[in-house]
N, C-alpha and C positions, 0 to 999 in steps of 0.2 A: 392384646398386648404381644408385641414381638420381642422375643428374647433371642439374641444372636448366640449361636453355639459354634463360633467360628473355628475352634480347635478341631471339632469333629467334622465340620463342613470341609475344612481344608484337607483333612485326611481322605474324605470321600473324593474330593476333586483330584487329589494327587493319584488316586487309585483308578480314575476313570480309564476305561478302554484298555485295561491291562490284561484282559483275557481270563481273569479270575472272578469268581462270585464274591461280591462284597457283602459280608455278613455282619450286620450291626447287632452287637450283643449288649446286654446291660440289664440291670434290675428292672422289673416291671414298673411302669409309670415314670421312668426317668426321662422320657422324651424321644424315644427312638422313632416313632411314627412321625412326630413333628419334624424331626431332623430330615427325614426322607421326603415326606409329602408336602412340606412347606418350604423349608430352607433349601434343600437340594433341588426341588422343583423350580424355585425361583432362580437358582444359579443356572440351571439348564436353559431356561428361557432367556436369561440375560446373555448366555453364551451363544445364542442364536439357534438353539435346538427348537424345531417346530413343535407345537403342542401335541400334534398327532404322532410324534415320534417318542413321546413319553407315555409308556404303558404302565398304569398304576392300578393295582388290584388289592383291595383290603379284604382278605379272605374271611375275616370275622364279621363282615357286613352281611345282613340278611339278603340284600339284593345280589350278592355274589355267591350265594349258597350253592347254586348249580355248578359253579366253577371249581368246587372242591374235588370234583372227579378229575383224575389226571387227563383223560382224553378230552374233556370239555375245556379245561384251562389251556391245554396245549393248542387245541384248535383255535381258541379265542386269541391267544397271543400271536400265533403264526398267521392267523387271518388278518391281523392288524398290521403286519409287516408287509408293505406293498412296494418297497423299492430297496435299492442297495445302500441307502444312507444308514447311519448308525441309529439304532433304537435303544432306548433306555427302559429296562423292565424292572419295576419296583413292586415287590410282593411282600405284603405285611401279614404277619401271623402265619408263616409258612407251614407250621405244624398242623394247621387245619386242612391242609391239602393231602389227600390220600396218595401214597406212593410218591411223595414229593422228591425223593432222591432220583427216581427215574425221570421225573419231569425236568428237574434242574440239569441233569446230565444231558437230556435232549436239547435243552435250550443252550447249553454250552457249545453245542455243535453248530449253532447258527452263526454265520460269519459276521453278522452285523448286529449282534445283540450284546448289550452290556447289562449285567444282572445284579440287582441289589435286593437283599431280603432281611427280614427280622423274624423272630419267633420266640414266644415265651408264654407258656401256661403250665399247669401242674403236670402235664404228661410229656411235654417236649419243650425244653428250654432252648434259648438261643445258644447256650454253651454246647448243647448236643449237636446243633446244626454245624457249629464251628468244628467240632470233632469229626463229624461225618464227612465234611468236605475239606479236611486237612490236605493240603497240596493242590487242591482245586479252588480254594477260596482264601480270602484275606479277611481277618477279623478286625473290626473296628469297635473297640469296647467303649461304651458310653457310661459315664457316671452321672449322678444328679448334678444340679447346678453347683459349680465352684463358687467361691465367695465373689470372685470378680464378675461372674455371670449373674449371680444373685443381685449385685449392686446395680446392674443395668435397670432393674425395675423397682428397686427399693427407694422410697422417698424419705431420705434422711441422711445423716452424716455417716461416714465409714464406721465411727465408733458405735453409733446406734445400730447400724446394719450388722456389725460384728456381734453385738449382744443378741440380736434377733436370729442370726444365722447359727450361732452356737447353741441356741435353744431348739430351733425347729428345722435346721438343715436346709437342704436344697431341692426337695421334690418340687417340680414346676407348678403343680396344682396349688400349692400353698400361696402363690402370688394372688390368687383369687379369693383368699380367705383372710381378710384383715383382722378378724377377732382372734385373740390368742386362744380362747377356749375352743373355737372352731378348728384351729390348727392342731391343737392337742388331740381333739376327738378324731380328726381325720387321720393323723399319724397312728394313733392306737388302733383305729378301725382297720386301716389297710394292712398294718403289720399282722394282725390276727386273722382277718378275713380274706386277705389276698396272699401275703407272703408265706405265713406259716401254714395256711390252708393248702397252698400249692405244694409245699414240701411234704406235708402229711399225705396228701392224695397221691402225689407222684411216687412216693416211696412206700406207700401202703403201711404207714406206721400205726400201730394199734394203741400206743400209749402217748397221746399228745402232751400229757403233763411232763413227761421226761424231757421232751424236746423244748418245751416252753421254759422249764427250769434251767436247762443248759443255756438257752439264749440269754436269760437274765444273768447267769453267772458270767458269761462272756461280756455282756454289757457292763458289768461291774468291774471288769478287769482289763479294759482296753489299755494298751501301753505297757502291760505287765507281762513278763516272761512266764510262760506256762506250758504245760503239755497234758495229754490225756490222763496220765497217771496222777498228776497233781490235781487236775480237775476232779477225778474220781475220788480222791481223798477229801477234797472240799465238800463234795456231795455227802460223803459219809459222816464227816465231822460236824459240818455246819447245818446241813439239811436233814441228816438222818436217813438218807436215801442211798441205796446200793445201786450204783450205775458204773458198770465196768469200763475200763479204759478202751477196749476194742469197740464197745457200743458208742462211747463218746467220740472216738475217731470217726466212726461211720456217720454219726449225726452231724459232726462238724463238716464232713465232706458234703453232706446234703445241703447245708447252709451255704457252703462255698459255691456249689453248683448253681444255686439260686441267686448268687451274687449278693447275698445278705452280709456276709463277712468275708474278709480277705486275710490270708495268712502271710505274715512277713517272716521270712527265714533269716537265720543268723549266718553271717559270713565272717570267717576268720581272715582279717586283713593281712596278717603275716603269712599264714599258710596258704592263703588264696584258695580256700575251699569252704564249702558249706558245712555248718555244724548241724548234726541231725536234730537235736532238741536241746532246750525248749524253743518255742516260737512266741511271736506276738500276734494277736488277732485284732483287727480293726473293722469297724462297721463301714459299709459302703456309703451310708448316709448317717450323719451324726444326729439328725432329728429322729430317725427311726430308733437309734440306740437310746436316746433320751426317753422316747415314748415307752420303751420296755421298763424303764425304771420310774415311770410316772413323773418324770421331770424333777426328780428329787436329787439324784447324784449328778450334780453338774459342776464337778471340779474342773475349773477352766484349764489347768495344766494338762490333764488327760484329754479333754476335748480338743484343745489346741493341737496336741500331738496327732490325734486322729484326723483333724482337718488338714494339717500339713502333709500327712501321708497320702491322703486322697488328692491333694492339690498336685503333688509331684507326679502321681499317676496320671492325672488329667493332662499334665504337660507332656506326657508320653514317656516318662521314665519308668524303668523297672526299679523297684525299691526293696532293699534289704535292710536288716538291722546289723550293725557292725560290731564285731568283737575285736578289741585291740589289745593283744597281749604285750606286756612291757616287763622289763626286768630291772629290779632295783637292788642296791647293796644294803644289807642290814648292818647294824652297828658291829656285829661280830665278824663282818667280812663275807658272810654268806650271800648267795644270790637268791633273790625271791622273785617269783613270777606273780604278776598282778594283771587282772583283766579289766580293761576299761570298756565302756560301751559308747558307740556312736549311734545316735538315735536312727539315722537313716543314711544309707549309701545309695545314691540315685545314679543309675547308669542309663545312657542312651547312645548307642553307637560308640564313638570314641570319647564321648563326654562322660565325666564322672564328677559327682559332687558329694561332699560330706556335709551333713546338716545336723545341728543340735537344736532341739526344741527346748529352750531354757526357761521359758516363762519369766522368771525374775533373775536379775543379776545384781541383787541389792546388798550383797555382802562379799568381802574378799574370798571367803571360803566357797561360796557358790560359784563365783567366777573361776576360781582355781579348779573346782570340780568339773565344770563344763569344758574348760580349755585343756585339761589333762589328756582327754581322749584324742583331741585334735593334734596336740603337740607330739604324740607318739605315732602319728601317721607319717611315714617317711616317703611321701611323694608330693608332687606339686599341684595336685588337683585342688580346686577351690574348696574352702572350708568356711561354713556359714553358721552363725549362731543367731537364731530367731528368738526374740523376746516379745512379751505380751504388750508392753507399753509402746506407745508411738515413738519410733526412732528412725530417722533417715539413715539409709545405708552408709556405713563408714568402715574403714579398715582400722582395727586396733593395732597395738604395738607388735603383735605376733603375726600380723598379716591376715587375720581372720575377719571376714565381713560380718558385722553386727548390724541387725536390721529389725525393726518392729514387724510384728506378724501381719498387720494390715498393709503396711508398705510392701512387704514381701508378696502377699497374695494378690495385690492389685497391680503389681508391676509385671507385665508380660515378658520383660527383658531382664529381670533381676538375675537370672541364671546365665546370661550371656556375658557377664562382666569378666 
């Protein structure tokens, strides 16, 4: 089954031959190797690159074990470069290569070598590689399948696909598991035995129960403003566990490094500055989030917000949570300050979009609540309200674009309006 990942493929293509290392990052099992060894390989061939000018080495393969020594792999690669034409070097699981920094620095000096790498395990994550080669590399961060990508292989209507996606998410392997029980078991297994195990091993944590409990608390509170102190109080009052705010901060950092969760910062739209705390946390994959809660807490409004957050990131936007201060006059003539919230401020270059994840607009009060935040934004950037029911995109009387979530997610040009 071929699933096109054109957003990421296009980013790779745009970065070709730019003199930098292309570092494909992302949560384990999101499809990084497939992107490079299948989709990008096909692109290179279609662009006229000869097969022998594509040097691919999967360092976790047994047959390449000898190439994990720096001298051996360097000799292997340079020995396969036989002319002055451009060669494309693709190295998977770079962390398995001893002294990989020296090797990559050496390859950077080759005049006709374009380099692509991935890396992710418990000891060295792809985020580490991106940090190590800052200034000499370009990071292409990959997420699990978006809803639009998921629908490429789903045999059913968008409504049926939405229900499936909101339950099990977008890890590509799930496409080969048609039975719901198999999907649930797969997600629960990989979360515990791959993702959490990686975090525990990498950071040498001695109390796995604490980390596991924190993951469950974060899973229960997606879309809610929180901070380490608040989370610490939750542990104390609800679970009877003493877990300090500094420890929680450190644990969340570990989860972010492994791309399991992502922090959305609050941005003051009037003062044009970031607000230190609280934050919102979203899961990189909604199916993994649901698996932690044994598929019980499936409130569609929170799930929809998490899906929209990831979709905006997939489209290449930097995403913050917006705080909109406004001033009103009370009956006694005094001025009162009130803070409204915009679910997402999405920025990419000169493009900016405000988006509200509204779920339902079934009462005048709900409509008023969602629109108040947008009305108090004094600029001309697009303002979008996404609702759960099917709705073709249309402008309301305030000039806000109102659109159904499936229509939004399936339209690659919805943000070009």
